[in-house]
N, C-alpha and C positions, 0 to 999 in steps of 0.2 A: 339355221337351226330352228326349224318350225315344225308344225304338225306333220308336214310331209316326211320329215325324217323319221318320226315315230311310225307312221303308216308304212313307210318303206321297210323299216326294221321288222315289223310284224309280218308283212307280206313275204319277205325273203328270209326270215329267220336268221338274220345276220348274227355272227358270233364275233365279229371284229370288235376289239376294245379300243381301237384308235378313233372310232367315229364318235361324234358328240353324244348320241344316245347309245349308251352301252348296255342297258337293261330296261325291260318294260314288262308289265303284266296286268292282267285283269283278274280281280279276285271277287268271289262271291261272298255274301254275308256269312256263309258257313265256313269260310276260310279256304275254299277250293280254288286253286289256280286254274282259271278257265282258258287262259292263253298267256303265253309268256316267252320271253327271250332272255337267256342268261340268268334264269331264276332257278336256284336249287330247290327251294321250298318256301311255302307260306303256311304258317300254323296259327290257328285261332287259339290264342292263349286264354281268352275269357270273353265275355260279352263286349263286343266292340273293340277288342284288343287283338292285334295281329303282329306276328314276328315274321320278317322276311329275311331269307338268306339268299344272297346272289352267288352265282358260280364264280370261281376264281378266274382270272386274277382280280383281286379287289382294287378298289379305288380309295386312296386316303380320304378321310372325311373332309379335309381342306380343299380337295380337288374335285368335288362333286356337288351337284344340285339335284335334289329329289323333288319331283313334281307329283302332287297327289290330286286326284279328281274323284268326286262322288258321282255315281250314276243315278242317284235319286236324291231327295231332300236330306238335310242333315248337315253335320259338320265333320271335318276330318282334320287330324293333326298329326304331325310327325312327332312321335313321343320321344324316341331316342335314335341317334345315329351313331351307335357305339363303336362299330368296327368297320374295317375296310369292305366287308361283305355282308354286313347286317344292318337292319334298321327296324324300328317298331312303329306301328301306326295305331291311333285311337280314333274311333268313330262314335259320334253322338247323334241322337235325334235332334229335332229342332228345339226341344225343351231342355237340352243339355244332358240328358240321361244316356249312358252307354247303350249303343245299339249295333246290331249286326247289319251292316249295309254293304251293298255292292260298290266296289271302288276300283280305280286304276292307278298305276304309277309309272313313272319313267325316271330313269337315272341318267343324268347328263354329266359328261366329263367337262370340267371347267378349266382344266389346265392340260397342256400337252402331255401325252403318255411318256 
């Protein structure tokens, strides 16, 4: 379960939910999904606040890990992971103020399907 799994998922647009990486996406600061697998939508809810909805089937919160990466300076946080198909993200600039930044995510299954 390394970066090659994510790269392979993007390259082949896999929709299998039994693989370790079950969803991934690249998001612009404006909230546009620029590339993704098993992502229903990304909505910019406010400056630096984004809501992500994954396609079904969902993964129980206790059975997944969400990895977040900024594509530029700043900070990124998982704000909430409320449901089997939803989570929210907050981005801040280096000074701690909310900021619209480009970011990526990957959702990994941590328990067998």
